[in-house]
C-alpha positions in Angstrom: -163.4 45.8 161.2 -160.4 46.2 159.0 -157.1 45.2 160.6 -154.2 47.4 160.1 -150.8 46.2 158.7 -147.9 46.0 161.1 -145.6 48.6 159.5 -142.5 47.6 161.4 -142.4 44.2 159.6 -143.4 45.6 156.2 -140.9 44.7 153.5 -139.7 48.2 152.7 -137.3 47.0 150.0 -140.1 45.3 148.1 -142.2 48.5 148.3 -139.4 50.7 147.1 -138.6 48.4 144.1 -142.3 48.3 143.2 -142.6 52.0 143.4 -139.5 52.5 141.2 -140.8 50.1 138.6 -144.2 51.9 138.5 -142.5 55.3 138.2 -140.0 54.3 135.5 -142.7 52.5 133.4 -145.1 55.5 133.8 -142.4 57.8 132.6 -141.7 55.6 129.6 -145.4 55.4 128.7 -145.8 59.1 129.1 -142.9 59.8 126.8 -143.8 57.2 124.1 -147.6 57.5 124.1 -149.8 59.8 126.1 -149.4 61.2 129.6 -153.0 60.2 130.4 -152.1 56.6 129.7 -149.1 56.9 132.1 -151.3 58.2 134.9 -153.9 55.5 134.2 -151.1 52.8 134.3 -149.7 54.1 137.6 -153.1 54.5 139.2 -154.1 51.0 138.1 -150.9 49.5 139.5 -151.2 51.2 142.8 -154.8 50.0 143.1 -153.8 46.5 142.1 -151.0 46.4 144.7 -153.4 47.8 147.4 -156.3 45.4 146.7 -154.0 42.3 146.4 -152.1 43.1 149.5 -154.3 40.6 151.3 -152.2 37.8 149.8 -149.3 38.9 152.0 -151.2 40.1 155.0 -150.3 37.0 157.1 -146.6 37.3 156.2 -146.5 41.0 157.1 -148.2 40.4 160.5 -146.0 37.3 161.3 -142.5 37.6 159.8 -141.6 34.1 160.9 -143.7 32.6 158.1 
């Protein structure tokens, strides 16, 4: 069974900064190249952050680490 992430200990500041970076870079890519590339870039980053979140799962569940 998939364990859920404890949202009260989630580093919100890190998530906000990551989201801003993805949004800004997607906007730049859309303006310079192609909007489809920007959507692909944003979607790829979100998937990467989601699938690699297991690296920080222990820290999110136990903030004393």
